[in-house]
C-alpha positions in Angstrom: 2.4 -45.7 -144.1 3.2 -42.8 -146.4 1.5 -42.2 -149.7 4.5 -43.4 -151.6 4.4 -46.8 -149.7 0.7 -47.3 -150.7 1.5 -46.6 -154.3 4.3 -49.2 -154.2 1.7 -51.8 -153.2 -0.2 -51.4 -156.5 -4.0 -50.5 -156.7 -5.3 -53.4 -154.6 -2.6 -53.1 -152.0 -3.0 -49.4 -151.8 -6.7 -49.8 -151.2 -6.2 -52.3 -148.4 -3.3 -50.3 -147.1 -5.6 -47.2 -146.7 -8.2 -49.2 -144.9 -5.6 -50.7 -142.6 -4.2 -47.3 -141.8 -7.6 -45.9 -141.1 -8.3 -48.8 -138.8 -5.0 -48.3 -136.9 -5.7 -44.6 -136.5 -9.1 -45.4 -135.1 -11.2 -43.8 -137.9 -14.6 -45.4 -137.4 -16.2 -43.8 -140.5 -15.3 -46.6 -142.9 -16.3 -49.5 -140.6 -19.7 -50.8 -139.6 -20.4 -51.6 -135.9 -21.8 -55.0 -135.0 -25.1 -53.4 -133.8 -25.5 -51.8 -137.3 -24.9 -55.1 -138.9 -27.5 -56.7 -136.7 -30.0 -54.0 -137.5 -29.4 -54.4 -141.2 -30.0 -58.1 -141.0 -33.2 -57.6 -138.9 -34.5 -55.4 -141.7 -33.6 -57.9 -144.4 -35.0 -60.8 -142.4 -38.3 -59.0 -142.2 -38.4 -58.6 -146.0 -37.4 -62.3 -146.4 -40.1 -63.4 -144.0 -42.7 -61.4 -145.9 -41.7 -63.0 -149.2 -41.9 -66.5 -147.6 -45.4 -65.7 -146.2 -46.7 -65.2 -149.7 -44.5 -67.7 -151.4 -42.7 -65.0 -153.4 -39.1 -65.0 -154.7 -37.1 -62.1 -156.0 -37.7 -61.6 -159.7 -34.8 -62.0 -162.1 -33.9 -59.3 -164.6 -31.0 -58.5 -166.9 -27.9 -56.8 -165.5 -27.8 -53.1 -166.4 -31.6 -52.9 -166.9 -34.0 -50.9 -164.9 -35.1 -54.1 -163.1 -38.2 -56.2 -163.4 -41.1 -54.7 -165.2 -43.3 -55.2 -162.1 -41.0 -52.9 -160.2 -41.5 -50.2 -162.8 -45.3 -50.7 -162.7 -45.3 -50.5 -158.9 -43.5 -47.2 -158.9 -45.9 -45.8 -161.6 -49.0 -46.9 -159.7 -47.8 -44.6 -156.9 -47.1 -41.7 -159.3 -43.3 -42.2 -159.5 -41.1 -43.2 -162.4 -37.7 -44.8 -162.6 -36.9 -43.1 -165.8 -34.9 -39.9 -165.9 
């Protein structure tokens, strides 16, 4: 699929078209292997299990904010800051 054909599909079609072409060419750089997905879920499952063990849930915060104030306090206790 040439560049002109992707543009004819519009922005969404062009994006999916690029991914499809990369897939057909065998370019693995934009795709995640199943073992990588499994490893990511094992990591997240460990975090989730830790939260369950202490009956803790993720804290809510406003979109676009720096996150919950407890996250900022955690970083500062260890000598770091979220602020630029």
